[in-house]
ZARO-345187 format. One record per atom (N, C-alpha, C): x, y, z; residue in three letters. Coordinates in steps of 0.1 Angstrom, whole numbers, padded with zeros to 4 digits, always signed. Layout:
<pts>
XYZALA ...
</pts>
This chain:
<pts>
+0176+0238+1714MET +0184+0226+1713MET +0183+0219+1699MET +0195+0216+1694ASP +0196+0211+1683ASP +0200+0196+1682ASP +0193+0189+1672THR +0197+0176+1670THR +0200+0173+1655THR +0206+0161+1652TRP +0208+0158+1639TRP +0204+0142+1635TRP +0195+0140+1627TRP +0192+0126+1624TRP +0185+0126+1610TRP +0181+0114+1605GLN +0175+0113+1592GLN +0163+0103+1593GLN +0155+0105+1584THR +0146+0093+1582THR +0151+0080+1582THR +0162+0080+1575GLU +0168+0068+1572GLU +0173+0063+1585GLU +0179+0068+1596THR +0186+0065+1608THR +0175+0060+1618THR +0163+0066+1616GLY +0151+0062+1626GLY +0152+0068+1639GLY +0163+0077+1643MET +0164+0081+1656MET +0174+0091+1656MET +0176+0099+1665PHE +0186+0109+1667PHE +0200+0102+1668PHE +0208+0107+1659MET +0223+0102+1659MET +0234+0111+1666MET +0230+0124+1664ILE +0238+0133+1671ILE +0228+0142+1680ILE +0230+0142+1693THR +0220+0150+1700THR +0226+0152+1715THR +0220+0164+1721PRO +0224+0166+1734PRO +0219+0155+1744PRO +0227+0154+1754THR +0221+0146+1766THR +0221+0153+1779THR +0216+0149+1789PRO +0214+0160+1802PRO +0229+0164+1807PRO +0240+0157+1803VAL +0253+0158+1811VAL +0261+0167+1800VAL +0257+0171+1789VAL +0263+0177+1780VAL +0260+0193+1778VAL +0268+0201+1781PRO +0265+0217+1779PRO +0261+0219+1763PRO +0252+0228+1761LEU +0247+0231+1748LEU +0255+0242+1742LEU +0256+0241+1727LYS +0261+0252+1721LYS +0249+0255+1712LYS +0243+0267+1712PRO +0232+0269+1703PRO +0238+0268+1687PRO +0229+0260+1681GLY +0234+0257+1665GLY +0242+0244+1663GLY +0245+0238+1674SER +0253+0225+1672SER +0244+0214+1677SER +0244+0204+1672GLY +0239+0191+1677GLY +0244+0183+1689GLY +0256+0191+1692THR +0267+0186+1703THR +0273+0174+1698THR +0273+0162+1704ARG +0281+0150+1701ARG +0271+0138+1697ARG +0277+0128+1692PRO +0270+0117+1689PRO +0263+0109+1700PRO +0252+0103+1698PHE +0244+0097+1709PHE +0253+0083+1713PHE +0250+0079+1724PHE +0255+0067+1729PHE +0257+0055+1721PHE +0269+0050+1718GLY +0270+0038+1708GLY +0273+0043+1694GLY +0271+0056+1692GLN +0274+0062+1677GLN +0286+0066+1675GLN +0293+0065+1665GLN +0306+0071+1659GLN +0304+0077+1648GLN +0304+0092+1646ALA +0304+0101+1636ALA +0318+0106+1632ALA +0319+0110+1620GLU +0332+0115+1617GLU +0331+0125+1604GLU +0340+0135+1602ILE +0340+0144+1592ILE +0350+0141+1582ILE +0349+0137+1572VAL +0360+0134+1561VAL +0358+0140+1547VAL +0370+0139+1541ASP +0371+0145+1528ASP +0363+0136+1516ASP +0366+0139+1504ALA +0359+0131+1493ALA +0366+0117+1492ALA +0378+0115+1498HIS +0385+0102+1497HIS +0382+0094+1511HIS +0375+0099+1520GLY +0372+0093+1533GLY +0383+0095+1544GLY +0392+0105+1541LYS +0403+0108+1552LYS +0397+0118+1560LYS +0398+0117+1573PRO +0393+0127+1585PRO +0399+0140+1580PRO +0392+0151+1583VAL +0396+0163+1580VAL +0399+0170+1596VAL +0408+0181+1596PRO +0409+0186+1609PRO +0397+0193+1615PRO +0397+0193+1629ASP +0385+0200+1635ASP +0385+0215+1628ASP +0373+0220+1627GLY +0370+0233+1622GLY +0370+0234+1607GLY +0373+0223+1600GLU +0371+0222+1585GLU +0359+0215+1580GLU +0353+0221+1571GLU +0341+0214+1565GLU +0343+0201+1558GLU +0335+0193+1558GLY +0335+0180+1551GLY +0324+0171+1550GLY +0325+0159+1547TYR +0314+0150+1547TYR +0310+0142+1560TYR +0299+0143+1565LEU +0294+0137+1577LEU +0292+0121+1573LEU +0298+0114+1580VAL +0296+0098+1579VAL +0294+0092+1593VAL +0288+0081+1593LEU +0287+0072+1603LEU +0295+0061+1603LEU +0303+0056+1614LYS +0311+0045+1613LYS +0305+0033+1618LYS +0294+0033+1624ARG +0288+0020+1630ARG +0272+0020+1624ARG +0269+0009+1618PRO +0254+0008+1617PRO +0248+0006+1630PRO +0234+0010+1630TRP +0227+0009+1642TRP +0212+0003+1640TRP +0207-0004+1650PRO +0195-0013+1647PRO +0182-0005+1641PRO +0183+0009+1644ALA +0171+0017+1638ALA +0172+0021+1624ALA +0184+0019+1619MET +0188+0025+1605MET +0180+0016+1593MET +0179+0021+1583LEU +0174+0013+1572LEU +0184+0003+1567LEU +0179-0009+1563ARG +0188-0018+1560ARG +0187-0021+1543ARG +0178-0016+1536THR +0178-0018+1523THR +0167-0009+1517THR +0167-0008+1503ILE +0155+0001+1499ILE +0147-0010+1491ILE +0135-0007+1494TYR +0124-0019+1488TYR +0127-0022+1474TYR +0127-0036+1473LYS +0131-0041+1459LYS +0142-0034+1452LYS +0151-0028+1457ASP +0163-0022+1452ASP +0174-0023+1461ASP +0180-0034+1464PRO +0191-0034+1473PRO +0204-0030+1467PRO +0207-0030+1455ASP +0218-0023+1449ASP +0218-0009+1450ASP +0207-0002+1449ARG +0207+0012+1450ARG +0210+0015+1463ARG +0204+0007+1474TYR +0209+0011+1489TYR +0222+0010+1490TYR +0229-0001+1487VAL +0244-0001+1487VAL +0251+0010+1482VAL +0247+0013+1468LYS +0253+0026+1459LYS +0251+0037+1467LYS +0239+0040+1473GLN +0237+0056+1477GLN +0241+0057+1491GLN +0243+0045+1499TYR +0247+0049+1514TYR +0259+0043+1517TYR +0267+0034+1510TRP +0275+0027+1515TRP +0288+0027+1504TRP +0287+0032+1494SER +0298+0029+1484SER +0307+0043+1481SER +0301+0054+1483ALA +0310+0067+1481ALA +0322+0066+1491ALA +0321+0061+1503ILE +0332+0060+1511ILE +0329+0045+1517ILE +0336+0036+1512PRO +0335+0022+1517PRO +0338+0022+1533PRO +0328+0014+1538GLY +0328+0010+1552GLY +0321+0022+1562GLY +0318+0032+1554ARG +0310+0043+1561ARG +0297+0044+1556ARG +0287+0048+1564TYR +0274+0054+1559TYR +0275+0068+1556TYR +0273+0071+1543THR +0271+0084+1539THR +0259+0091+1541THR +0259+0101+1547THR +0247+0109+1551THR +0243+0117+1540THR +0253+0123+1531GLY +0248+0133+1522GLY +0249+0146+1527GLY +0253+0147+1540ASP +0254+0162+1546ASP +0267+0167+1547ASP +0268+0178+1546SER +0281+0187+1549SER +0282+0192+1564SER +0292+0190+1571ALA +0294+0195+1585ALA +0308+0196+1588ALA +0309+0203+1601LYS +0321+0203+1607LYS +0322+0201+1621LYS +0332+0197+1626ARG +0335+0194+1643ARG +0345+0205+1648ARG +0341+0209+1659ASP +0350+0219+1667ASP +0359+0211+1676ASP +0368+0220+1681ALA +0379+0214+1690ALA +0373+0206+1703ALA +0361+0208+1706ASP +0355+0201+1718ASP +0347+0191+1714ASP +0347+0185+1699GLY +0340+0174+1697GLY +0326+0176+1692GLY +0321+0189+1692TYR +0308+0191+1687TYR +0305+0192+1674TYR +0295+0186+1669PHE +0293+0187+1655PHE +0282+0199+1650PHE +0286+0205+1639TRP +0279+0214+1634TRP +0275+0212+1618TRP +0262+0209+1617ILE +0258+0205+1605ILE +0256+0217+1594ILE +0260+0218+1582ILE +0260+0229+1574ILE +0247+0227+1565ILE +0246+0216+1561GLY +0235+0213+1552GLY +0236+0201+1543GLY +0228+0200+1534ARG +0229+0187+1525ARG +0240+0192+1515ARG +0248+0182+1511VAL +0259+0186+1502VAL +0253+0191+1488VAL +0242+0187+1484ASP +0238+0193+1471ASP +0229+0206+1474ASP +0227+0211+1487ASP +0222+0221+1490ASP +0232+0234+1494ASP +0243+0231+1492VAL +0254+0241+1495VAL +0254+0251+1484VAL +0252+0263+1486ILE +0252+0276+1476ILE +0266+0281+1475ILE +0271+0282+1464LYS +0285+0289+1460LYS +0282+0302+1455LYS +0285+0312+1462VAL +0285+0324+1460VAL +0299+0331+1459VAL +0301+0335+1445SER +0315+0342+1443SER +0326+0334+1449SER +0326+0321+1448GLY +0337+0312+1452GLY +0335+0308+1467GLY +0326+0312+1475TYR +0323+0309+1489TYR +0313+0300+1489TYR +0315+0288+1500ARG +0304+0277+1499ARG +0295+0281+1513ARG +0282+0282+1512LEU +0275+0285+1522LEU +0262+0274+1523LEU +0260+0270+1533GLY +0251+0260+1537GLY +0238+0268+1538GLY +0228+0259+1533THR +0214+0266+1534THR +0210+0267+1548THR +0213+0257+1555ALA +0209+0256+1570ALA +0215+0268+1578ALA +0225+0273+1576GLU +0231+0283+1584GLU +0223+0297+1579GLU +0220+0299+1566ILE +0213+0309+1563ILE +0200+0309+1567ILE +0194+0298+1567GLU +0180+0295+1573GLU +0180+0299+1589GLU +0190+0295+1595SER +0191+0297+1610SER +0193+0312+1615SER +0198+0319+1604ALA +0201+0333+1606ALA +0188+0341+1604ALA +0182+0337+1594LEU +0167+0343+1591LEU +0158+0340+1603LEU +0158+0328+1606VAL +0147+0325+1618VAL +0152+0330+1633VAL +0162+0336+1632SER +0170+0343+1646SER +0163+0356+1645SER +0157+0360+1635HIS +0150+0374+1636HIS +0135+0372+1641HIS +0131+0381+1650LEU +0118+0381+1655LEU +0107+0380+1646LEU +0108+0385+1635ALA +0097+0386+1626ALA +0095+0371+1619ALA +0103+0362+1618VAL +0105+0350+1610VAL +0102+0338+1619VAL +0092+0331+1613ALA +0087+0319+1620ALA +0094+0307+1612ALA +0093+0307+1599GLU +0101+0297+1590GLU +0107+0303+1579GLU +0118+0297+1576ALA +0125+0302+1563ALA +0133+0291+1554ALA +0134+0293+1543ALA +0141+0285+1532ALA +0149+0294+1525ALA +0161+0288+1521ALA +0171+0292+1514ALA +0176+0285+1500ALA +0175+0291+1490ILE +0182+0283+1477ILE +0190+0293+1470ILE +0198+0286+1461GLY +0207+0293+1452GLY +0202+0292+1438GLY +0201+0303+1431LEU +0198+0303+1419LEU +0208+0310+1409LEU +0210+0305+1396PRO +0222+0310+1389PRO +0222+0326+1388PRO +0235+0331+1388HIS +0238+0345+1387HIS +0250+0346+1378HIS +0248+0356+1368GLU +0258+0357+1358GLU +0272+0362+1364GLU +0272+0369+1374VAL +0284+0374+1381VAL +0289+0365+1392VAL +0281+0361+1402LYS +0284+0355+1414LYS +0285+0341+1411LYS +0280+0333+1400GLY +0278+0321+1400GLY +0264+0314+1404GLY +0261+0318+1419GLN +0248+0316+1423GLN +0244+0327+1433GLN +0233+0330+1433ALA +0228+0341+1444ALA +0218+0334+1452ALA +0217+0341+1465ILE +0209+0335+1475ILE +0195+0340+1473ILE +0184+0333+1473HIS +0170+0338+1473HIS +0165+0331+1485HIS +0157+0338+1495ALA +0152+0334+1507ALA +0137+0336+1506ALA +0130+0326+1513TYR +0116+0325+1515TYR +0112+0323+1530TYR +0105+0333+1534CYS +0102+0335+1549CYS +0087+0336+1550CYS +0083+0328+1562ILE +0071+0328+1567ILE +0070+0338+1578ILE +0062+0347+1579LEU +0062+0356+1591LEU +0054+0352+1603LEU +0058+0357+1614ARG +0051+0355+1625ARG +0039+0365+1625ARG +0030+0361+1634THR +0016+0369+1636THR +0020+0383+1640THR +0015+0393+1635GLY +0018+0406+1639GLY +0029+0415+1629GLY +0033+0406+1621TYR +0043+0411+1611TYR +0037+0410+1597TYR +0038+0421+1589ALA +0034+0422+1574ALA +0046+0423+1566ALA +0045+0416+1555PRO +0055+0418+1543PRO +0056+0432+1539PRO +0068+0436+1536SER +0072+0450+1531SER +0086+0451+1526SER +0089+0459+1518GLU +0102+0461+1511GLU +0112+0464+1523GLU +0107+0472+1533ALA +0116+0476+1543ALA +0121+0464+1552ALA +0110+0455+1556LEU +0114+0442+1563LEU +0122+0434+1555LEU +0120+0432+1542ALA +0129+0425+1533ALA +0144+0427+1534ALA +0145+0441+1533GLU +0160+0446+1534GLU +0165+0446+1549GLU +0157+0446+1559GLU +0161+0444+1571GLU +0166+0430+1574GLU +0159+0420+1568LEU +0162+0406+1568LEU +0176+0402+1562LEU +0178+0409+1549ARG +0190+0408+1541ARG +0202+0412+1551ARG +0198+0424+1558GLN +0209+0429+1566GLN +0214+0422+1579GLN +0202+0415+1584HIS +0204+0407+1595HIS +0212+0396+1593HIS +0210+0388+1578VAL +0218+0378+1577VAL +0232+0380+1573VAL +0234+0392+1567ALA +0249+0398+1566ALA +0255+0400+1580ALA +0248+0404+1590GLN +0255+0407+1602GLN +0259+0394+1609GLN +0250+0384+1608HIS +0252+0371+1615HIS +0261+0361+1609HIS +0263+0363+1595ILE +0272+0354+1587ILE +0282+0361+1581ILE +0279+0371+1575GLY +0289+0379+1567GLY +0282+0386+1553GLY +0287+0396+1549PRO +0281+0402+1538PRO +0279+0392+1524PRO +0288+0382+1523ILE +0287+0375+1512ILE +0275+0365+1514ILE +0267+0364+1525ALA +0257+0355+1527ALA +0242+0364+1527ALA +0244+0377+1522ARG +0232+0385+1522ARG +0224+0381+1510ARG +0212+0377+1513PRO +0203+0373+1502PRO +0201+0382+1491PRO +0201+0378+1480GLU +0199+0386+1468GLU +0183+0390+1469GLU +0174+0381+1473HIS +0160+0385+1473HIS +0154+0379+1485HIS +0144+0385+1491VAL +0138+0379+1501VAL +0121+0379+1498VAL +0115+0366+1496SER +0101+0367+1493SER +0093+0362+1506SER +0082+0368+1508PHE +0073+0363+1519PHE +0062+0354+1516PHE +0061+0343+1520VAL +0052+0331+1516VAL +0043+0328+1528VAL +0033+0321+1524GLU +0023+0316+1534GLU +0027+0302+1539GLU +0034+0295+1532ALA +0037+0282+1533ALA +0048+0278+1525ALA +0057+0267+1528LEU +0066+0263+1522LEU +0065+0247+1518LEU +0069+0244+1506PRO +0069+0228+1501PRO +0075+0220+1511PRO +0067+0211+1519LYS +0075+0202+1526LYS +0070+0186+1523LYS +0080+0178+1528THR +0074+0164+1527THR +0066+0162+1539THR +0060+0149+1542ARG +0052+0145+1551ARG +0060+0146+1564ARG +0071+0143+1563SER +0080+0143+1575SER +0086+0158+1579SER +0081+0166+1572GLY +0086+0180+1576GLY +0098+0187+1569GLY +0104+0180+1561LYS +0116+0186+1553LYS +0112+0195+1543LYS +0118+0208+1542ILE +0116+0216+1532ILE +0121+0209+1517ILE +0114+0210+1508MET +0116+0206+1495MET +0122+0218+1487MET +0134+0221+1489ARG +0141+0232+1481ARG +0141+0230+1467ARG +0142+0218+1461ARG +0142+0216+1447ARG +0130+0222+1442ARG +0119+0220+1449VAL +0105+0225+1444VAL +0105+0240+1442VAL +0111+0246+1454LEU +0113+0261+1452LEU +0122+0264+1440LEU +0132+0257+1439LYS +0142+0259+1428LYS +0135+0260+1414LYS +0126+0250+1414ALA +0120+0246+1401ALA +0108+0257+1397ALA +0103+0261+1408ARG +0092+0271+1407ARG +0099+0285+1403ARG +0109+0286+1410ALA +0116+0303+1407ALA +0121+0302+1392ALA +0125+0290+1387GLN +0129+0289+1373GLN +0120+0286+1363GLN +0106+0282+1366GLY +0098+0279+1357GLY +0102+0265+1353GLY +0107+0255+1359LEU +0110+0242+1355LEU +0100+0231+1361LEU +0100+0221+1355PRO +0091+0210+1361PRO +0096+0206+1375PRO +0085+0204+1382GLU +0087+0202+1395GLU +0091+0188+1401GLU +0090+0179+1391GLY +0094+0166+1393GLY +0084+0157+1402GLY +0088+0147+1408ASP +0082+0140+1416ASP +0077+0146+1429ASP +0063+0147+1431LEU +0057+0153+1442LEU +0049+0144+1451LEU +0053+0131+1450SER +0043+0120+1457SER +0047+0123+1473SER +0058+0128+1477THR +0061+0128+1493THR +0056+0143+1496THR +0051+0153+1488LEU +0048+0165+1493LEU +0036+0164+1503LEU +0037+0174+1512GLU +0026+0173+1524GLU +0014+0179+1517GLU +0003+0173+1521GLU -0010+0178+1516GLU -0013+0192+1521GLU 
</pts>
């Protein structure tokens, strides 16, 4: 069962209810009282099935109302990109039944040879393999493709890292999404850098992979 929400929203915003049939991978529909929409960069609704920016049309009592000591940043970050809409920063699409499918953070979309791939769909494909407990995907510079997909996987008990398993996972992703989504490299790790609320810090993985400064780690899980 999938849901969509943010720390900033304080609660589930798109979530199944007992009377709504599930579609694996979809958060289904907005919760009671919510109005979500998929729009383009100018705030115009996009047709069903097309990728766009996920926005919320109504504020909600649980949502954040400002940023501590920085109200201007709050308005700029969440309410200015598309006036009158709460900008989530996530890319998504809606199907003909009104079900929402979250692709990933707008800044986490990986562009491979002109194709846009969400980190969430790549990670979902990886964890659908019996050997994988958790996964993270990032895009790193590639001289031919523009970006190449690098995956980090935590294995389930009973599975051991190997080149054969790495290749099996690469093919698994290709079969579930398409050849263009096949990771360039798969690394097996014991843990992933996460915030205290459980979100994977992909920017930290990118920095480590490229030998760059990791930046602010104040929210990093101990």
